[in-house]
C-alpha positions as CSV (number, residue, x, y, z in Angstrom):
1,M,-38.2,30.4,52.2
2,I,-40.3,27.5,51.3
3,R,-41.6,28.6,48.2
4,R,-38.1,30.4,47.3
5,A,-36.9,26.5,48.0
6,R,-39.3,25.6,45.5
7,K,-38.7,28.1,43.1
8,A,-35.1,26.9,42.8
9,E,-36.1,23.1,42.5
10,V,-37.8,24.1,39.4
11,W,-35.2,25.9,38.1
12,L,-32.9,23.6,38.6
13,S,-35.4,20.9,36.6
14,V,-35.7,22.6,34.0
15,I,-31.7,23.6,33.3
16,L,-31.1,19.7,33.8
17,I,-33.7,18.9,31.5
18,A,-32.2,21.0,29.1
19,V,-28.9,19.8,29.4
20,S,-30.0,16.1,29.1
21,G,-32.2,17.5,25.7
22,C,-28.8,18.8,24.7
23,R,-27.1,15.4,25.3
24,Q,-29.4,13.2,23.4
25,T,-29.7,15.0,20.3
26,P,-27.8,13.5,17.6
27,K,-24.8,14.6,15.4
28,P,-25.8,14.9,11.7
29,E,-24.2,12.6,9.5
30,H,-21.9,14.8,8.1
31,A,-20.4,16.1,11.9
32,D,-16.9,14.7,12.3
33,A,-17.9,12.4,9.4
34,E,-15.2,9.7,8.4
35,I,-15.3,7.3,5.6
36,I,-13.3,3.8,5.1
37,V,-12.4,3.1,1.3
38,A,-11.5,-0.2,0.2
39,A,-9.4,0.6,-2.9
40,A,-7.8,-1.7,-5.1
41,A,-3.6,-1.4,-4.8
42,N,-3.2,0.4,-8.4
43,L,-4.7,3.4,-6.4
44,T,-2.2,4.0,-4.2
45,D,-1.1,6.7,-5.3
46,A,-4.0,8.9,-7.0
47,F,-6.1,7.9,-4.1
48,P,-4.6,10.0,-1.1
49,E,-4.7,13.0,-3.3
50,L,-7.9,12.0,-4.4
51,S,-9.2,11.8,-0.5
52,R,-6.9,15.2,0.6
53,Q,-9.0,17.1,-2.0
54,F,-12.5,15.6,-1.0
55,T,-11.7,15.9,2.6
56,T,-10.9,20.0,1.6
57,R,-14.3,20.3,-0.4
58,T,-16.8,18.0,2.1
59,G,-15.0,18.4,5.4
60,T,-15.0,14.1,5.8
61,K,-12.3,12.3,6.2
62,V,-11.4,9.6,4.3
63,V,-9.6,6.5,5.3
64,L,-8.1,4.4,3.0
65,S,-7.3,0.7,3.1
66,F,-5.5,-0.8,0.2
67,G,-5.4,-4.2,-1.1
68,G,-6.1,-6.8,-4.2
69,T,-9.4,-6.2,-5.6
70,A,-10.3,-10.1,-5.0
71,D,-9.6,-9.8,-1.2
72,L,-11.2,-6.6,-0.8
73,A,-14.4,-7.9,-2.1
74,K,-14.1,-10.8,0.1
75,Q,-13.7,-8.9,3.0
76,I,-16.5,-7.0,2.1
77,E,-18.9,-10.4,2.2
78,N,-17.2,-11.1,5.4
79,G,-19.1,-7.8,6.9
80,A,-16.1,-5.3,7.0
81,P,-17.2,-1.9,7.9
82,F,-16.2,-0.1,4.5
83,D,-18.0,2.3,3.2
84,V,-17.2,2.8,-0.5
85,F,-15.5,0.0,-2.7
86,A,-13.3,0.9,-5.0
87,A,-12.1,-2.1,-7.3
88,A,-9.5,-2.9,-10.3
89,D,-12.9,-4.3,-12.4
90,V,-15.9,-4.4,-12.8
91,A,-16.4,-8.5,-12.1
92,H,-16.2,-7.9,-8.5
93,V,-18.0,-5.0,-8.0
94,D,-21.2,-7.1,-10.1
95,A,-20.9,-9.9,-8.2
96,L,-21.3,-8.1,-4.8
97,D,-23.9,-6.0,-6.6
98,Q,-25.8,-9.4,-7.4
99,K,-25.4,-10.6,-3.8
100,G,-27.0,-7.6,-2.3
101,L,-24.2,-6.1,-0.7
102,L,-23.8,-2.9,-2.5
103,T,-26.5,0.3,-2.4
104,P,-28.9,-0.2,-5.2
105,G,-27.8,2.5,-7.7
106,S,-24.3,3.4,-6.7
107,R,-22.6,1.4,-9.0
108,A,-20.6,3.2,-11.5
109,V,-17.4,2.8,-13.8
110,Y,-15.0,5.7,-12.6
111,A,-11.7,4.6,-14.9
112,R,-10.2,2.9,-17.5
113,G,-6.2,1.9,-16.4
114,S,-3.1,0.9,-18.5
115,L,-0.9,-1.5,-18.6
116,V,3.1,-1.1,-18.6
117,L,6.0,-3.4,-18.6
118,W,8.3,-1.5,-16.0
119,I,11.9,-1.6,-15.4
120,P,13.6,0.2,-12.6
121,S,16.3,3.2,-12.0
122,G,19.9,2.2,-12.6
123,S,18.9,-1.8,-13.8
124,M,21.6,-2.4,-16.6
125,I,18.9,-4.4,-18.5
126,K,17.4,-2.7,-21.8
127,I,14.1,-4.1,-23.4
128,E,12.2,-2.5,-26.2
129,G,9.5,-4.5,-26.4
130,L,7.9,-7.9,-25.3
131,Q,9.8,-10.2,-27.1
132,D,13.4,-9.4,-24.9
133,L,11.5,-11.0,-22.1
134,S,12.5,-14.2,-23.4
135,R,16.6,-13.2,-23.0
136,K,18.4,-14.8,-20.6
137,E,19.7,-12.0,-18.6
138,I,15.9,-11.6,-17.5
139,E,15.4,-14.3,-15.1
140,R,12.5,-12.9,-13.0
141,I,9.6,-11.2,-14.0
142,A,7.0,-9.8,-11.7
143,I,3.4,-10.4,-12.3
144,A,0.6,-9.9,-9.4
145,K,-1.7,-13.5,-9.1
146,P,-3.8,-13.4,-11.8
147,D,-6.8,-15.0,-10.0
148,I,-7.2,-12.0,-7.3
149,A,-5.4,-9.1,-8.8
150,P,-7.0,-8.1,-12.4
151,Y,-3.6,-6.1,-14.0
152,G,-2.0,-9.7,-13.6
153,Q,-5.1,-11.6,-15.4
154,A,-4.2,-8.7,-17.8
155,A,-0.7,-9.4,-18.1
156,V,-0.8,-13.2,-18.2
157,E,-3.3,-12.5,-21.4
158,T,-0.8,-10.4,-23.0
159,L,1.9,-12.6,-23.2
160,H,-0.4,-15.2,-24.3
161,S,-1.6,-12.6,-27.0
162,A,2.4,-12.5,-27.8
163,N,2.7,-16.3,-27.9
164,L,5.4,-15.8,-25.3
165,W,3.7,-17.4,-21.9
166,E,5.1,-21.0,-22.8
167,S,8.5,-20.0,-22.5
168,V,8.4,-17.2,-20.0
169,Q,6.6,-18.6,-17.1
170,P,9.2,-20.1,-15.4
171,K,10.4,-16.8,-14.9
172,V,7.4,-15.6,-13.6
173,V,7.1,-14.5,-9.7
174,Y,3.7,-13.3,-8.1
175,G,2.9,-10.7,-6.0
176,M,-0.4,-10.4,-3.9
177,N,-1.1,-7.2,-5.7
178,V,0.3,-5.0,-8.0
179,S,2.1,-2.6,-5.1
180,Q,4.2,-6.0,-4.2
181,V,5.1,-6.4,-7.6
182,K,6.8,-2.7,-7.6
183,Q,8.5,-3.3,-4.4
184,F,10.2,-7.0,-5.8
185,V,11.4,-5.0,-8.9
186,S,12.9,-2.4,-6.7
187,S,14.4,-4.8,-4.6
188,G,16.2,-6.4,-7.0
189,N,13.9,-9.8,-6.7
190,A,12.8,-9.6,-10.1
191,E,14.5,-7.7,-13.4
192,V,11.2,-6.6,-14.3
193,G,7.4,-6.6,-13.8
194,F,3.9,-5.7,-15.2
195,L,2.4,-2.8,-13.4
196,P,-0.7,-0.2,-13.9
197,R,0.6,2.9,-15.7
198,S,-0.7,4.8,-12.3
199,L,1.7,3.4,-9.8
200,V,5.0,4.6,-12.3
201,K,6.2,8.0,-11.4
202,V,7.5,10.4,-14.3
203,G,11.3,9.8,-14.6
204,E,11.2,6.4,-12.6
205,G,13.0,4.2,-14.5
206,T,11.7,2.8,-18.0
207,S,8.1,2.0,-18.8
208,I,6.8,0.1,-21.8
209,A,3.2,0.5,-22.5
210,I,1.1,-2.4,-23.4
211,D,-1.2,-2.5,-26.4
212,E,-4.6,-2.7,-25.3
213,R,-5.6,-5.2,-28.0
214,T,-3.5,-7.4,-26.2
215,H,-6.1,-8.2,-23.1
216,Q,-9.5,-7.3,-21.9
217,P,-10.0,-3.4,-21.0
218,L,-9.0,-2.9,-17.6
219,D,-12.4,-1.1,-16.4
220,Q,-12.6,-0.2,-12.7
221,A,-15.8,0.5,-10.8
222,L,-17.0,1.5,-7.5
223,A,-19.7,1.6,-5.2
224,V,-21.5,2.2,-1.7
225,V,-21.6,-0.5,0.6
226,K,-25.1,-1.3,1.7
227,S,-24.3,-2.1,5.3
228,S,-22.4,1.2,5.5
229,S,-23.8,3.7,8.0
230,R,-22.6,7.0,6.2
231,Q,-24.4,6.9,3.2
232,D,-25.1,10.0,2.3
233,A,-21.2,10.9,3.1
234,A,-19.9,7.5,1.0
235,R,-22.5,8.4,-2.2
236,Q,-20.7,12.1,-2.0
237,F,-17.3,10.7,-2.4
238,T,-18.4,8.5,-5.3
239,E,-19.7,11.1,-6.4
240,F,-16.1,13.3,-6.2
241,V,-14.4,10.5,-7.9
242,L,-17.2,10.9,-10.5
243,S,-17.1,14.3,-11.1
244,A,-14.5,16.5,-13.7
245,E,-12.0,17.4,-10.9
246,G,-12.0,13.5,-9.7
247,Q,-11.7,12.7,-13.1
248,A,-9.2,15.7,-13.9
249,L,-6.9,13.9,-11.2
250,L,-7.3,10.6,-12.3
251,E,-6.1,11.4,-15.7
252,K,-3.2,13.1,-14.2
253,Y,-2.2,9.6,-12.8
254,G,-2.5,7.9,-16.2
255,Y,-6.0,6.8,-16.0
256,K,-8.7,7.5,-19.0
257,K,-12.6,7.7,-18.5
258,S,-14.2,4.5,-19.7
259,P,-16.3,4.2,-23.2
260,S,-19.0,2.1,-20.8
261,R,-19.1,5.2,-18.0
């Protein structure tokens, strides 16, 4: 009986060790992976579809956090738990890279955006070009804040280039980002607004393309955040954005391949 009891104790110990070992075995990084992507507001329509395709291919879930590029960059400086930063320009990504906050070698230009002047469906205002912004019936022009939003800066540059800034500046109302600009115009709080082409759906009001020569190129860069604990999954996401499949999807939303890639 004593021998049997000892044998039982030995087997029980073996089982407990095995169970304990299973519990201590860490999951591989890709298992149940989830990454958080800090994405510029102009990507609000494009990135959800792109992220769904990425999740289908890899099984990694993507949580998107949209905002103004400058605000997102500041959050990364303050330690926000982002894995990837997809900006509306190159400057903010390069600034974070110089501060050592991005994974070395992960920075890349992924797209070039386009600017349009947008009038919503149902509007009685007819505009054929920028010069029409001086007309009396246009009382408010929505623009994203140029000090924090690259598309807002491009809009101001365009108005300066057309020698219109001085005359229309009193009409300008500022949104914190391009998504808010669209809300201003959609709700009637502004008659027209400067938007990324990517936020205007086909048949959604009237949009007038802005000549790219009137402002600095809207090249957009991304990178992996150095503090991310999901480096492999984050890098996989940036590679997907830069892949032929990712680029084709961005083109669908009005983006172009940047010559600087």
